[in-house]
C-alpha positions in Angstrom: -13.8 -10.4 18.2 -10.3 -9.9 17.0 -9.8 -8.0 13.7 -7.5 -10.6 12.3 -10.4 -13.1 12.2 -12.5 -11.1 9.7 -11.9 -10.9 6.0 -14.2 -8.5 4.0 -16.1 -9.8 1.0 -14.4 -8.4 -2.1 -16.4 -6.8 -4.9 -17.6 -9.0 -7.8 -14.6 -7.9 -9.9 -12.4 -9.8 -7.4 -14.4 -13.0 -7.5 -16.9 -12.5 -4.7 -17.2 -14.2 -1.4 -15.9 -17.5 -2.8 -12.6 -15.9 -3.7 -12.2 -14.4 -0.3 -12.8 -17.8 1.3 -10.4 -19.5 -1.1 -7.5 -17.1 -0.5 -8.1 -17.3 3.2 -7.9 -21.1 3.1 -4.8 -21.0 0.9 -2.7 -19.2 3.5 0.5 -21.2 4.2 1.6 -21.1 7.8 5.2 -21.6 8.9 6.2 -23.0 12.2 9.3 -21.3 13.6 11.4 -22.2 16.6 13.6 -20.0 18.9 13.3 -17.3 21.6 10.3 -15.2 22.5 11.4 -11.8 21.0 12.5 -12.0 17.3 15.5 -9.9 16.3 15.0 -6.5 14.5 13.1 -6.7 11.2 12.7 -10.5 11.4 10.1 -13.0 12.6 12.3 -16.1 11.8 13.4 -16.6 15.3 10.0 -16.9 16.9 8.7 -19.1 19.7 8.2 -22.7 19.0 4.7 -23.1 17.7 4.4 -19.5 16.4 2.5 -19.2 13.1 3.7 -16.7 10.5 1.5 -16.1 7.4 1.9 -14.0 4.3 -1.1 -11.6 3.9 0.0 -9.8 0.7 2.1 -10.8 -2.2 1.8 -7.4 -3.9 0.7 -8.8 -7.2 -2.2 -11.2 -7.1 -3.4 -11.1 -3.5 -3.2 -8.2 -1.1 -5.0 -7.3 2.1 -5.5 -3.8 3.7 -7.4 -2.4 6.7 -8.5 0.8 8.4 -7.0 1.4 11.8 -9.2 0.9 14.8 -6.8 2.6 17.3 -4.0 5.0 17.2 -1.6 2.2 18.1 2.2 2.3 18.2 3.9 0.6 15.3 6.8 -1.6 16.6 9.9 -2.7 14.8 9.3 -6.3 15.8 6.1 -8.2 17.0 6.7 -7.4 20.7 5.5 -4.7 23.1 9.2 -4.4 24.2 10.4 -3.6 20.6 11.2 0.0 19.7 8.3 2.1 18.3 9.0 3.4 14.8 5.6 5.1 14.0 2.0 5.4 15.1 -1.2 4.4 13.2 -3.0 7.5 11.8 -6.7 7.8 11.2 -6.4 10.4 8.4 -4.1 11.2 5.5 -2.7 14.7 5.1 -5.7 15.4 2.8 -8.2 14.4 5.5 -9.1 11.1 3.9 -9.5 7.9 5.9 -6.0 6.3 6.2 -5.6 2.7 5.1 -2.7 0.3 5.8 -1.5 -2.5 3.5 -1.0 -5.6 5.6 2.1 -7.8 4.9 2.3 -10.7 7.3 0.8 -12.0 10.5 2.6 -13.5 13.5 0.6 -15.5 16.0 1.9 -17.0 19.3 -0.7 -18.4 21.6 -3.7 -16.1 21.7 -1.8 -13.0 20.5 -1.6 -12.0 16.9 0.5 -9.2 15.4 0.2 -7.8 11.9 3.0 -6.3 9.8 1.9 -3.1 8.0 3.5 -0.9 5.4 4.2 2.5 6.9 3.7 5.6 4.7 6.4 8.3 5.1 10.1 8.8 5.0 12.2 6.8 4.7 10.3 5.0 2.0 9.9 1.2 2.4 9.3 1.1 6.2 7.2 -1.6 7.8 6.3 -2.5 11.3 4.1 -4.5 13.6 0.8 -3.7 15.4 -1.5 -5.8 17.5 -4.2 -7.3 15.3 -7.0 -5.6 17.3 -5.6 -2.2 16.3 -6.8 -2.9 12.7 -10.3 -3.3 11.4 -11.8 -5.7 8.9 -9.4 -7.1 6.3 -10.2 -6.1 2.7 -9.0 -8.3 -0.2 -7.7 -7.1 -3.5 -6.2 -8.8 -6.6 -5.0 -5.6 -8.3 -1.5 -4.3 -8.8 -0.2 -1.2 -10.5 3.3 -1.2 -12.1 5.1 2.0 -13.1 8.2 1.6 -15.3 10.3 4.7 -15.2 12.5 3.5 -18.0 9.8 2.8 -20.5 7.5 5.5 -19.1 4.6 3.2 -18.9 2.0 2.4 -16.2 0.0 -0.8 -16.2 -2.8 -2.0 -13.9 -3.2 -5.8 -13.4 -6.1 -7.7 -12.0 -5.7 -11.3 -11.2 -2.3 -11.2 -12.9 -3.7 -9.9 -16.2 -3.3 -6.3 -17.6 -6.6 -4.4 -17.7 -5.3 -0.9 -18.2 -2.2 0.8 -19.5 -1.0 4.3 -20.4 2.1 6.4 -20.9 3.2 8.2 -17.8 5.3 11.2 -16.8 7.7 10.8 -13.9 10.2 12.8 -11.9 12.8 14.9 -13.6 16.5 14.4 -13.0 17.4 15.6 -9.5 13.8 15.1 -8.3 13.2 11.4 -9.2 10.1 9.4 -8.6 11.2 6.9 -5.9 11.5 3.2 -6.8 10.0 0.6 -4.5 6.8 -1.0 -3.3 4.0 1.3 -2.2 0.2 1.4 -2.3 -2.8 3.7 -3.0 -3.8 5.5 0.2 -6.6 7.7 -1.1 -8.6 8.7 -4.2 -9.3 12.4 -4.8 -11.5 14.2 -7.3 -11.3 17.8 -8.4 -8.2 18.8 -6.4 -8.5 22.5 -7.2 -7.0 23.6 -10.5 -6.3 22.2 -13.9 -2.7 21.4 -12.9 -3.8 18.1 -11.3 -6.4 17.2 -13.8 -9.8 15.6 -12.9 -8.5 12.9 -10.5 -5.6 12.1 -8.2 -4.4 9.1 -6.3 -2.5 9.5 -3.1 0.3 6.9 -2.5 2.4 5.8 0.4 5.5 7.0 -1.4 7.3 10.2 -0.4 9.7 12.3 -2.5 13.2 11.5 -1.3 14.3 15.1 -1.0 11.3 17.4 -1.6 9.4 18.1 1.6 7.9 21.6 1.0 5.2 20.2 -1.2 1.5 19.2 -0.5 1.4 16.6 2.3 5.1 17.0 3.0 6.1 15.5 -0.3 3.6 12.7 -0.9 4.1 11.2 -4.4 0.7 11.2 -6.2 -0.7 10.0 -9.4 -2.7 12.6 -11.2 -3.9 14.2 -14.4 -2.3 17.2 -16.0 -2.9 20.4 -17.9 0.3 19.7 -20.0 -0.5 16.4 -21.9 2.2 17.2 -24.4 4.9 16.4 -21.8 3.7 12.8 -21.4 5.4 10.4 -21.8 8.4 12.1 -20.2 10.1 13.3 -17.0 8.5 16.6 -16.3 7.5 16.3 -12.6 8.8 16.9 -9.1 8.4 13.2 -8.3 4.7 12.7 -8.9 3.4 10.5 -11.7 1.3 12.3 -14.3 -1.2 10.8 -16.7 -3.1 12.4 -19.5 -6.6 13.3 -18.3 -8.3 10.7 -20.5 -6.1 8.0 -19.1 -6.6 8.7 -15.5 -10.3 9.0 -16.2 -10.2 5.4 -17.5 -8.1 4.3 -14.5 -10.3 6.0 -11.9 -13.1 3.4 -11.7 -10.7 0.4 -12.0 -8.3 1.1 -9.1 -9.1 1.1 -5.4 -7.5 2.2 -2.2 -5.1 -0.4 -0.9 -3.9 -1.4 -4.4 -0.2 -2.2 -4.3 2.1 -0.1 -6.5 5.5 -1.2 -7.8 7.7 1.5 -9.2 10.8 0.2 -11.1 
């Protein structure tokens, strides 16, 4: 059975099995016509009869999956396309790696899935065969971090359910802007500096590499709450311990993050 055919039943907070069925039925497929191999970074010039579907809109509907194989990630949905990365089973902290899925491309009996690729440069995505991914998990959550207002807000189904002031990167070591996602949840990371909880993200500090995980941008607590809201960090996003404690049970791996 191909992985692309399975959608996991979301928790009750997401509307249950009925919601999963509804969003699956609401996928809009586009028929594209052209040659067999699409140009770099595009699936518009696909074979006649190819089906292209959006899997995640980053705000009200997203899908993520665990890898089933250490498959190559291609620039385009073709085995002949250049390899830009490789699926990983574990994060730098030894947690199970997840991948946010963006689009699917089906031609005949072959389906490719576009995934967001953690790492530098930020914002990369690429294509893997559908069978390289496991069961699709559905989420309707979305975390937005505003670096100007120094405010973080978690939405569920398009409505805010949590909000708090945030600390971001200092001048010269900015928190990167863009679209990312939660890759892992960590408790008691060893020391009061990180507070009681931390979230790993797919974002990486633009210039800082000699940092845990090679510069992974995290969201974590702090032992200096007086600096929040503000710009005290090396790129990570800091929350007061009470605020990340409230966020912890509400947010899940695979949740999209938009940093503006």
